[in-house]
C-alpha positions as CSV (number, residue, x, y, z in Angstrom):
1,M,6.1,8.6,-13.4
2,L,4.6,9.6,-10.1
3,T,6.7,12.6,-9.0
4,E,5.0,13.5,-5.7
5,L,5.8,10.3,-3.8
6,N,5.7,12.0,-0.4
7,N,2.2,13.3,-1.0
8,Y,0.1,10.6,-2.6
9,T,-0.8,11.4,-6.3
10,D,-4.1,9.8,-7.3
11,A,-5.5,9.0,-10.8
12,D,-7.2,12.5,-11.2
13,N,-3.9,14.2,-10.6
14,I,-2.1,12.0,-13.0
15,L,-4.6,12.7,-15.8
16,L,-4.6,16.5,-15.0
17,S,-0.9,16.8,-15.0
18,N,-0.5,15.1,-18.5
19,Q,2.4,13.0,-17.2
20,I,1.4,10.1,-19.5
21,G,0.4,10.2,-23.1
22,D,-1.4,7.9,-25.5
23,P,-1.4,5.1,-26.2
24,I,-1.6,3.3,-22.9
25,T,0.4,0.2,-23.5
26,E,0.2,-2.8,-21.2
27,E,3.7,-2.1,-19.9
28,L,2.7,1.4,-19.0
29,F,-0.5,0.2,-17.4
30,N,1.4,-2.3,-15.2
31,K,3.9,0.4,-14.3
32,L,1.1,2.7,-13.2
33,I,-0.1,0.0,-10.8
34,V,3.4,-0.4,-9.3
35,D,3.8,3.4,-9.0
36,F,0.4,3.9,-7.3
37,K,1.4,1.2,-4.7
38,T,4.8,2.8,-4.1
39,S,3.3,6.3,-3.9
40,Y,0.6,5.3,-1.4
41,L,2.9,3.3,0.9
42,Q,5.5,6.1,0.9
43,S,2.8,8.7,1.7
44,K,2.2,6.6,4.9
45,N,5.9,6.1,5.6
46,Y,5.0,2.4,5.7
47,D,8.4,0.8,5.3
48,E,10.1,3.0,7.9
49,R,7.2,2.6,10.4
50,I,6.9,-1.2,10.0
51,K,10.6,-1.7,10.6
52,W,10.5,0.0,14.1
53,H,6.9,-0.7,15.2
54,T,6.8,-2.8,18.4
55,N,3.6,-4.5,17.1
56,P,3.7,-4.6,13.2
57,T,0.2,-6.3,13.1
58,V,-1.4,-3.2,14.6
59,L,0.2,-0.9,12.0
60,R,-0.7,-3.3,9.2
61,N,-4.3,-3.3,10.3
62,E,-4.3,0.5,10.5
63,I,-3.1,0.7,6.9
64,L,-5.5,-2.0,5.8
65,N,-8.5,-0.2,7.2
66,G,-7.5,3.0,5.3
67,L,-7.2,0.9,2.1
68,Y,-10.6,-0.5,2.5
69,K,-12.1,3.0,2.8
70,Y,-10.1,4.2,-0.1
71,H,-11.1,1.3,-2.3
72,L,-14.7,2.1,-1.7
73,Q,-14.0,5.8,-2.6
74,I,-12.4,4.7,-5.9
75,Q,-15.3,2.4,-6.7
76,N,-17.7,5.3,-6.4
77,R,-15.9,7.6,-8.8
78,K,-17.8,8.5,-11.9
79,E,-15.0,6.9,-14.0
80,I,-15.7,3.6,-12.4
81,H,-19.3,3.6,-11.4
82,Y,-21.9,4.2,-14.1
83,N,-25.7,4.4,-14.3
84,Y,-27.5,3.1,-17.3
85,P,-31.1,4.2,-17.1
86,E,-32.0,2.7,-20.4
87,E,-30.9,-0.7,-19.0
88,G,-32.2,0.0,-15.6
89,S,-28.9,-0.9,-14.0
90,N,-25.7,0.3,-12.3
91,E,-22.3,-0.9,-13.3
92,Y,-18.9,-0.9,-11.8
93,A,-16.2,-1.0,-14.5
94,N,-13.9,-3.3,-12.5
95,S,-16.7,-5.9,-12.0
96,R,-17.6,-5.7,-15.7
97,I,-13.9,-6.2,-16.7
98,T,-13.8,-9.3,-14.4
99,W,-17.0,-10.6,-16.1
100,I,-15.4,-10.0,-19.5
101,M,-12.3,-12.0,-18.6
102,E,-14.3,-14.9,-17.2
103,A,-16.5,-15.0,-20.3
104,D,-13.6,-15.2,-22.8
105,R,-10.6,-17.2,-22.0
106,R,-8.6,-15.4,-24.7
107,I,-8.6,-12.3,-22.5
108,V,-6.1,-13.2,-19.9
109,T,-4.9,-9.9,-18.3
110,P,-6.7,-7.0,-16.6
111,Y,-5.2,-4.7,-19.3
112,Q,-6.8,-6.8,-22.1
113,G,-10.1,-6.9,-20.2
114,M,-9.9,-3.1,-19.7
115,L,-9.4,-2.6,-23.5
116,E,-12.4,-4.8,-24.3
117,Y,-14.6,-3.0,-21.8
118,C,-13.7,0.4,-23.3
119,K,-14.5,-0.9,-26.7
120,V,-17.9,-2.4,-25.7
121,R,-19.0,0.7,-23.6
122,S,-17.3,3.3,-25.8
123,K,-15.1,4.6,-23.0
124,N,-11.9,6.7,-23.1
125,V,-9.1,4.2,-22.7
126,K,-6.7,6.6,-21.1
127,T,-9.2,7.7,-18.4
128,I,-10.4,4.2,-17.6
129,A,-6.8,2.8,-17.6
130,V,-5.5,5.2,-15.0
131,H,-8.4,4.9,-12.6
132,Y,-8.6,1.1,-13.0
133,A,-4.8,0.9,-12.4
134,E,-5.2,2.7,-9.2
135,L,-8.0,0.5,-8.1
136,L,-6.0,-2.6,-8.9
137,A,-3.0,-1.1,-6.9
138,V,-5.2,-0.8,-3.9
139,E,-6.6,-4.3,-4.3
140,Q,-3.1,-5.7,-4.5
141,M,-2.0,-3.8,-1.4
142,I,-5.0,-5.1,0.5
143,K,-4.1,-8.7,-0.6
144,E,-0.4,-8.4,0.3
145,I,-1.0,-6.7,3.7
146,R,-3.6,-9.3,4.6
147,S,-1.2,-12.0,3.7
148,S,1.5,-10.4,5.8
149,I,-0.8,-10.3,8.8
150,T,-1.7,-14.0,8.3
151,N,1.9,-15.0,8.0
152,E,2.9,-12.9,10.9
153,N,0.4,-14.7,13.1
154,K,1.5,-18.1,12.0
155,P,3.8,-19.9,14.5
156,M,7.4,-19.5,13.3
157,P,10.1,-22.1,13.7
158,K,11.9,-21.5,17.0
159,N,15.2,-19.9,16.5
160,F,16.7,-21.5,19.6
161,E,16.1,-23.9,22.5
162,T,17.8,-24.1,25.8
163,E,18.4,-27.0,28.2
164,I,19.9,-27.1,31.7
165,R,22.5,-29.8,32.2
166,E,24.8,-30.9,35.0
167,T,28.2,-32.5,35.1
168,F,30.3,-33.2,38.3
169,G,27.8,-31.3,40.3
170,K,28.1,-28.1,38.2
171,K,25.1,-26.9,36.2
172,Y,25.5,-25.3,32.8
173,L,23.2,-24.3,29.9
174,K,23.1,-25.8,26.4
175,I,21.7,-23.6,23.5
176,F,20.6,-25.2,20.2
177,L,20.3,-22.6,17.4
178,R,18.3,-23.0,14.3
179,H,20.3,-24.1,11.3
180,G,22.1,-21.3,9.5
181,L,22.5,-18.9,12.4
182,D,26.0,-17.6,13.3
183,H,27.0,-19.5,16.5
184,A,30.2,-17.5,17.0
185,A,28.4,-14.2,16.8
186,V,25.7,-15.3,19.2
187,A,28.2,-16.7,21.7
188,A,30.2,-13.4,21.6
189,H,27.0,-11.4,22.5
190,L,26.0,-13.8,25.3
191,K,29.4,-13.5,26.8
192,K,28.7,-9.9,27.6
193,L,25.8,-10.7,29.9
194,P,26.4,-10.3,33.6
195,S,24.9,-13.7,34.4
196,V,27.3,-15.5,32.0
197,S,30.8,-16.5,32.9
198,K,31.7,-18.4,29.8
199,S,30.0,-18.7,26.4
200,N,31.6,-21.4,24.1
201,V,30.8,-22.8,20.7
202,T,30.8,-26.6,20.9
203,V,31.3,-28.9,18.0
204,Q,29.8,-32.4,18.7
205,Q,31.3,-35.6,17.4
206,S,28.3,-35.8,15.0
207,G,29.4,-32.5,13.5
208,K,26.5,-30.6,15.0
209,I,27.2,-27.2,16.6
210,D,25.7,-25.8,19.8
211,L,26.6,-23.4,22.6
212,T,27.7,-24.1,26.1
213,I,27.0,-21.4,28.7
214,Y,28.3,-21.3,32.3
215,P,26.7,-19.1,34.9
216,A,28.5,-16.3,36.7
217,K,29.1,-16.8,40.4
218,A,26.3,-14.4,41.6
219,Y,23.7,-16.2,39.5
220,D,22.1,-19.6,39.6
221,I,21.5,-21.5,36.4
222,T,17.8,-20.7,36.1
223,E,18.6,-16.9,36.3
224,T,21.2,-17.3,33.6
225,Q,18.8,-19.2,31.5
226,E,16.2,-16.5,31.8
227,E,18.6,-13.7,30.9
228,V,19.9,-15.7,27.9
229,E,16.4,-16.4,26.6
230,L,15.4,-12.8,27.0
231,T,18.5,-11.7,25.1
232,L,17.9,-14.2,22.3
233,D,14.3,-13.2,22.0
234,N,15.2,-9.5,21.7
235,Y,17.8,-10.2,19.0
236,F,15.7,-12.5,16.9
237,K,12.5,-10.4,17.2
238,G,13.5,-8.0,14.4
239,N,13.6,-10.5,11.5
240,K,11.4,-13.6,11.8
241,V,12.2,-14.9,8.3
242,D,16.0,-15.2,8.6
243,P,17.1,-13.8,12.0
244,Q,20.8,-13.1,12.3
245,F,23.1,-11.2,14.7
246,I,23.7,-8.6,12.0
247,D,23.4,-4.8,11.9
248,E,20.0,-3.4,11.3
249,P,20.6,-0.1,9.5
250,I,19.0,3.0,10.9
251,S,18.6,6.3,9.2
252,S,21.5,8.6,8.6
253,V,19.3,11.5,9.3
254,S,19.8,12.5,12.9
255,E,16.1,13.3,13.6
256,K,14.9,9.9,12.4
257,A,17.8,8.0,14.0
258,Y,17.0,9.6,17.4
259,Y,13.4,8.3,17.4
260,Q,14.4,4.9,15.9
261,V,16.8,4.4,18.8
262,I,14.1,5.5,21.3
263,D,11.6,3.1,19.8
264,Y,14.1,0.3,19.8
265,M,14.8,0.9,23.5
266,L,11.0,0.9,24.1
267,M,10.8,-2.5,22.6
268,L,13.7,-3.8,24.7
269,G,12.3,-2.3,27.9
270,K,8.9,-3.8,27.3
271,N,10.5,-7.3,26.9
272,L,12.3,-6.8,30.2
273,E,9.1,-5.8,31.9
274,G,7.9,-9.4,31.3
275,S,10.9,-10.9,33.2
276,K,10.0,-9.8,36.7
277,R,12.3,-12.3,38.5
278,L,15.3,-11.3,36.4
279,N,15.0,-7.5,36.8
280,E,14.7,-7.8,40.6
281,K,18.5,-8.0,40.5
282,F,18.8,-4.8,38.4
283,D,20.0,-1.4,39.7
284,E,20.5,1.8,37.7
285,E,23.8,0.6,36.3
286,R,22.4,-2.8,35.4
287,Y,19.5,-1.3,33.6
288,R,21.9,0.8,31.6
289,D,24.1,-2.1,30.7
290,Y,21.0,-4.1,29.5
291,F,20.5,-1.7,26.6
292,I,24.1,-1.2,25.4
293,P,24.8,-4.6,23.7
294,Y,21.6,-4.3,21.6
295,L,22.2,-0.7,20.6
296,N,25.5,-1.8,19.2
297,T,23.9,-4.2,16.8
298,I,21.5,-2.0,14.9
299,S,23.9,-0.1,12.7
300,K,27.5,-0.5,11.5
301,K,27.7,3.3,11.3
302,H,26.7,3.9,14.9
303,S,28.0,2.9,18.3
304,A,26.7,2.9,21.8
305,T,28.8,3.2,25.0
306,G,27.9,3.4,28.7
307,E,29.3,5.7,31.3
308,S,31.0,7.8,28.6
309,F,32.5,11.2,29.1
310,H,30.7,13.9,27.2
311,S,30.9,17.6,27.9
312,S,31.7,17.9,31.6
313,G,30.4,14.6,32.9
314,K,29.8,10.9,32.3
315,T,26.5,10.1,30.7
316,D,24.8,6.7,31.1
317,I,24.3,6.0,27.4
318,L,25.9,7.8,24.5
319,F,24.8,6.8,21.0
320,M,27.0,8.3,18.2
321,N,27.2,8.2,14.4
322,E,30.4,7.3,12.5
323,K,31.6,10.9,12.7
324,G,31.5,10.8,16.5
325,E,28.4,13.1,16.7
326,P,25.9,12.3,19.4
327,V,22.6,11.0,18.1
328,L,21.3,10.4,21.6
329,I,22.5,11.3,25.1
330,A,20.5,9.3,27.7
331,E,20.4,9.1,31.5
332,C,18.9,6.1,33.3
333,K,17.2,6.7,36.7
334,L,15.1,4.7,39.2
335,W,11.9,6.5,40.0
336,K,12.4,8.2,43.4
337,G,9.9,11.1,43.0
338,E,9.6,14.4,41.3
339,K,12.6,16.2,42.8
340,L,15.1,13.5,41.8
341,L,13.6,13.5,38.3
342,L,14.1,17.2,37.9
343,D,17.6,16.8,39.3
344,A,18.3,14.2,36.6
345,I,17.2,16.7,34.0
346,D,19.4,19.4,35.4
347,Q,22.3,16.8,35.4
348,L,21.7,16.1,31.7
349,L,21.4,19.7,30.7
350,N,24.2,21.2,32.8
351,N,26.8,18.4,32.7
352,Y,26.3,16.2,29.6
353,V,25.2,18.7,26.9
354,N,27.4,21.0,24.9
355,W,26.4,23.7,22.5
356,R,26.0,21.4,19.5
357,D,23.9,18.7,21.2
358,E,20.2,18.7,20.4
359,K,18.7,15.4,21.5
360,I,18.6,13.8,24.9
361,A,16.5,11.2,26.8
362,L,15.6,10.4,30.4
363,I,14.9,6.7,30.9
364,V,13.0,6.1,34.1
365,F,12.4,2.7,35.8
366,N,9.6,2.3,38.3
367,R,10.2,-0.4,40.9
368,D,8.1,0.8,43.9
369,I,4.9,2.4,42.9
370,K,2.0,0.1,42.0
371,K,-0.1,2.8,40.4
372,F,2.2,3.4,37.4
373,S,-0.2,5.9,35.9
374,D,0.4,8.2,38.8
375,V,4.2,8.0,38.1
376,I,3.6,8.9,34.5
377,D,1.3,11.9,35.4
378,T,3.7,13.2,38.1
379,A,6.7,12.9,35.8
380,T,5.2,14.5,32.7
381,N,3.7,17.4,34.8
382,A,7.0,18.0,36.5
383,I,8.9,18.2,33.3
384,S,6.4,20.5,31.6
385,K,6.9,22.9,34.5
386,H,10.8,22.9,34.4
387,P,12.1,26.4,33.9
388,L,13.8,25.5,30.6
389,C,10.9,23.5,29.2
390,L,9.4,25.5,26.3
391,K,6.5,23.1,25.4
392,T,5.3,19.5,25.4
393,L,5.6,18.1,21.9
394,G,3.3,15.2,22.5
395,K,2.7,11.6,23.7
396,R,4.4,9.2,21.3
397,T,3.4,6.0,23.1
398,D,1.7,5.2,26.4
399,T,5.1,5.6,28.2
400,S,7.1,7.9,25.9
401,Y,6.7,11.7,25.9
402,S,8.5,14.4,23.9
403,F,9.4,17.8,25.2
404,L,11.2,20.9,23.8
405,F,13.8,22.6,26.0
406,R,15.7,25.8,25.8
407,H,19.5,25.2,25.7
408,P,20.9,26.2,29.2
409,D,23.8,28.1,27.6
410,D,22.1,29.7,24.6
411,E,18.5,30.9,24.5
412,K,18.5,30.7,20.7
413,R,19.1,27.0,20.6
414,T,16.7,24.2,21.6
415,I,17.0,20.6,22.8
416,K,14.6,17.8,22.4
417,L,14.0,15.6,25.5
418,E,12.3,12.2,25.4
419,L,10.9,10.9,28.7
420,V,10.7,7.1,28.5
421,L,9.2,5.1,31.4
422,F,9.2,1.4,32.3
423,N,7.3,-0.4,35.0
424,F,8.7,-3.2,37.1
425,A,6.6,-2.8,40.2
């Protein structure tokens, strides 16, 4: 019914376009409500943004504030708000319909109340129905999003618990997962961690299943526990209702997938920033290895590899689609000043990029400078002055910046570069 889903179509446009005819049945009225909701949320790219937003409550509140304002605008439309000088009163159609429904228990649906209102006030059913349907759609969205915020802020059942144990002088870690989670899949992922030597699924005599984790030689048990907990927090963060170690699909469109991967890495990096003691052991290679396992879980049609040959060199992170086409080529660097940053960009452009590549990222980790804002300013200014930088595309988050570069081998082609910075100082 609503054909312009990417550009929200309101009640006036529906009526002017003659997309619906008479009579307005209750089925058609209810479909209008659903279509208005779908159209509005798609115009805000709500589903896509909520999936990748690092703080969904912030986005929900942003959409909610917009809906409050829009609800007020609809209420003040001439089709909804009437003056009756002879009665010395103002009237809102939706309030009057609610009163009609409360006064007569035989009128049980908004549609029935709307018909009775049009009859009493001699209003055009089609006009009132379309505007009232849009108003109800907005009210339903407000209710649903407010409920989502409330549920999101409720404490959720813990997906896992850890406990350090000891036998014959050797310490190990027990992990107890919430019922229904895939123990084997979790164990396989934890086995990839540098701090983990063994990761076993254990079946107790009672029939209960848990995991037994043994630390690698270079790590004590508390360090292994910290890395395991960080890993599980990251994996379970995406789906609070029924978390699983399953693929979270990303877009098949290269442009969207590129930014989805960047945003996912931002979330992972922010989580790591909160584990200061753990990341003290990290070097450039270890930072790179931290991201790879997670990137390999977000899509069955994509894969991530580290230290992979591409063009004439080995790039730190190569994220490809099922056709083997690069979605993202990324280099990880510790912050060592402006010159080494520019050297890293030259390394990306000259060694890791071929003619068809269009999207790259430079991931920078600050471990030494307390004034992180100074690092951000220096880095962004230096990149904007690079000889191949055509323009700054904008600031996507506080620590993620987009740039457009000319391809080093073809002045007619361009490359997008995303600068992502993390602070561990």
